[in-house]
ROVEXTI-406492 format. One record per residue (C-alpha): x, y, z; residue number from 1; residue in three letters. Coordinates in steps of 0.02 Angstrom, whole numbers, always signed. Each point is the difference from the previous one (the first is absolute). Example, Ala and Ser with C-alpha at 12.3 -4.5 7.8 and 13.67 -1.06 7.14 Angstrom:
BEGIN
+--------+--------+--------+------+------+
!   east !  north !     up ! resi ! resn !
+--------+--------+--------+------+------+
!   +615 !   -225 !   +390 !    1 !  Ala !
!    +69 !   +172 !    -33 !    2 !  Ser !
+--------+--------+--------+------+------+
end
This chain:
BEGIN
+--------+--------+--------+------+------+
!   east !  north !     up ! resi ! resn !
+--------+--------+--------+------+------+
!   -668 !  -1138 !    -58 !    1 !  Met !
!   -116 !   +140 !    -52 !    2 !  Val !
!   -153 !    +58 !    +95 !    3 !  Leu !
!   -139 !    +89 !    -95 !    4 !  Thr !
!    -86 !   +142 !    +93 !    5 !  Val !
!   -162 !    +77 !    -65 !    6 !  Lys !
!    -28 !   +173 !    +69 !    7 !  Thr !
!   -168 !    +89 !     +9 !    8 !  Arg !
!    +47 !   +182 !    +33 !    9 !  Ser !
!   +116 !   +136 !    -64 !   10 !  Arg !
!   +100 !    -11 !   +162 !   11 !  Thr !
!    -10 !   -155 !   +108 !   12 !  Glu !
!   +103 !   -107 !   +118 !   13 !  Met !
!    -36 !   -185 !    -23 !   14 !  Val !
!    +54 !   -119 !   +139 !   15 !  Asp !
!    +97 !   -141 !    -86 !   16 !  Ile !
!    +70 !    -76 !   +161 !   17 !  Ser !
!   -100 !   -161 !    -12 !   18 !  Ala !
!    +49 !    -24 !   -182 !   19 !  Asp !
!   +184 !    +26 !    +40 !   20 !  Val !
!    -15 !   -120 !   +148 !   21 !  Gly !
!    -77 !   -131 !   -114 !   22 !  Arg !
!   +140 !    +17 !   -128 !   23 !  Val !
!   +132 !    -15 !   +136 !   24 !  Val !
!    -85 !   -154 !    +76 !   25 !  Ala !
!    -17 !    -84 !   -171 !   26 !  Gln !
!   +185 !    +31 !    -36 !   27 !  Ser !
!    +50 !   -114 !   +143 !   28 !  Gly !
!   +135 !   +123 !    +54 !   29 !  Val !
!    +16 !     -1 !   +190 !   30 !  Arg !
!   +129 !   +139 !    +16 !   31 !  Glu !
!    +53 !   +138 !   -119 !   32 !  Gly !
!    -75 !   +153 !    -82 !   33 !  Phe !
!   -148 !    +45 !   -109 !   34 !  Cys !
!    +35 !   +142 !   -120 !   35 !  Met !
!   -151 !    +94 !    -71 !   36 !  Leu !
!    +11 !   +111 !   -154 !   37 !  Tyr !
!   -135 !   +102 !    -87 !   38 !  Val !
!    +42 !    +28 !   -186 !   39 !  Pro !
!   -112 !   +153 !    -20 !   40 !  His !
!    +45 !   +185 !     +1 !   41 !  Thr !
!   -164 !    +52 !    +80 !   42 !  Thr !
!    -12 !   -130 !   +140 !   43 !  Ala !
!   +105 !    -59 !   +146 !   44 !  Gly !
!    +14 !   -118 !   +147 !   45 !  Val !
!    +18 !    +39 !   +185 !   46 !  Thr !
!    -11 !    -78 !   +173 !   47 !  Ile !
!   -108 !    +86 !   +130 !   48 !  Asn !
!   -142 !    -27 !   +124 !   49 !  Glu !
!   -133 !   -123 !    -56 !   50 !  Ser !
!   -107 !    -10 !   +157 !   51 !  Ala !
!    -89 !   +167 !    -21 !   52 !  Asp !
!    -57 !    +43 !   -178 !   53 !  Pro !
!     -7 !   +184 !    +46 !   54 !  Ser !
!   +191 !     +1 !     -5 !   55 !  Val !
!     -7 !    -40 !   -186 !   56 !  Arg !
!   -128 !   +138 !    -26 !   57 !  Ala !
!   +112 !   +121 !    +95 !   58 !  Asp !
!   +154 !    -46 !   -103 !   59 !  Ile !
!    -95 !    +25 !   -163 !   60 !  Leu !
!    -74 !   +164 !    +65 !   61 !  Met !
!   +172 !    +69 !    +40 !   62 !  Val !
!    +75 !    -59 !   -165 !   63 !  Leu !
!   -145 !    +83 !    -93 !   64 !  Asn !
!    +27 !   +161 !    +98 !   65 !  Gln !
!   +188 !     -3 !    -32 !   66 !  Met !
!    -21 !    -40 !   -185 !   67 !  Val !
!   -167 !    +71 !    -61 !   68 !  Pro !
!    -81 !    -58 !   -163 !   69 !  Trp !
!    -20 !   +179 !    -62 !   70 !  Lys !
!   +164 !    +94 !    -22 !   71 !  Ala !
!   +110 !    +69 !   -139 !   72 !  Asp !
!    +67 !   -171 !    -52 !   73 !  Tyr !
!    +87 !    -19 !   -168 !   74 !  Arg !
!    -29 !   -185 !    -31 !   75 !  His !
!   -131 !    -10 !   -139 !   76 !  Val !
!    -83 !   -162 !    +60 !   77 !  Glu !
!    -70 !    +92 !   +151 !   78 !  Gly !
!    +62 !   -125 !   +129 !   79 !  Asn !
!   +155 !    +91 !    +65 !   80 !  Ser !
!    -64 !     -6 !   +180 !   81 !  Pro !
!     -4 !   -190 !    -11 !   82 !  Ala !
!   +182 !     -4 !    -57 !   83 !  His !
!    +52 !   +113 !   +145 !   84 !  Val !
!    -96 !   -104 !   +129 !   85 !  Lys !
!    +77 !   -161 !    -68 !   86 !  Ala !
!   +172 !    +77 !    +19 !   87 !  Thr !
!    -37 !    +51 !   +180 !   88 !  Leu !
!    -65 !   -173 !    +49 !   89 !  Val !
!   +125 !   -104 !   -100 !   90 !  Gly !
!    -10 !   -151 !   -113 !   91 !  Ala !
!    +72 !   -136 !   +111 !   92 !  Ser !
!     +6 !    -76 !   +173 !   93 !  Gln !
!    +96 !   -144 !    +78 !   94 !  Thr !
!    -76 !   -106 !   +138 !   95 !  Val !
!    +93 !   -128 !   +105 !   96 !  Ala !
!    -67 !   -178 !     +4 !   97 !  Ile !
!     +8 !   -101 !   +161 !   98 !  Glu !
!    -84 !   -168 !    +33 !   99 !  Asn !
!    -73 !     +1 !   -175 !  100 !  Gly !
!    -93 !   +167 !    +19 !  101 !  Ala !
!    +33 !   +184 !    -34 !  102 !  Pro !
!    +62 !    +93 !   +154 !  103 !  Val !
!   -118 !   +144 !    +35 !  104 !  Leu !
!    -33 !    +97 !   +158 !  105 !  Gly !
!   -162 !    -27 !    +96 !  106 !  Thr !
!    -90 !   +141 !    -91 !  107 !  Trp !
!    +94 !     -4 !   -166 !  108 !  Gln !
!    -65 !    -46 !   -171 !  109 !  Gly !
!    +69 !     +7 !   -177 !  110 !  Ile !
!    -94 !   +119 !   -115 !  111 !  Phe !
!     -6 !    +24 !   -186 !  112 !  Phe !
!    -22 !   +187 !    -27 !  113 !  Cys !
!   -102 !    +56 !   -150 !  114 !  Glu !
!    +18 !   +181 !    -57 !  115 !  Phe !
!    -76 !     -4 !   -175 !  116 !  Asp !
!   -142 !   -124 !     +4 !  117 !  Gly !
!   -105 !    -92 !    -15 !  118 !  Pro !
!   +111 !   -126 !    -89 !  119 !  Arg !
!    +64 !   -178 !     -1 !  120 !  Glu !
!   +177 !     +1 !    +69 !  121 !  Arg !
!   +143 !   -120 !    +35 !  122 !  Lys !
!   +111 !    -31 !   +151 !  123 !  Val !
!   +154 !   -107 !    -30 !  124 !  His !
!    +61 !   -108 !   +145 !  125 !  Leu !
!   +168 !    -85 !    +16 !  126 !  Arg !
!    +35 !   -118 !   +143 !  127 !  Ile !
!   +182 !    -16 !    +56 !  128 !  Leu !
!    +39 !   -150 !   +108 !  129 !  Glu !
!   +138 !     -7 !   +126 !  130 !  Gly !
!    +64 !    +51 !   +169 !  131 !  Arg !
!    +79 !   +171 !    -14 !  132 !  Phe !
!   +109 !    +65 !   +140 !  133 !  Lys !
+--------+--------+--------+------+------+
end
């Protein structure tokens, strides 16, 4: 399964929790794992707080401070900071499935992280069924 995410900003965290939950529910899998993979070198996926949107703003603020857009980068496309941020965040996550739904903490959400937008992006999902001990 592939989700399409349309971003609107250069850097953005898009909550895809509901979409992932829908895919898991439609799969019919009651117990297992959902693997998420972002096939882009300037984007990533993470799990963090979804209740307060200011957390997302804070994460992006710190990433932008750590990896500024203006620096002595060598990459000629001009998006080296996006590559660095994607490396820091990572391209994949694995979420347990129980009772036909992703297992997330009370405040957790799954976020697609855009670092070179706006763009149309993809998130690949693979559902693994089974009881793993």
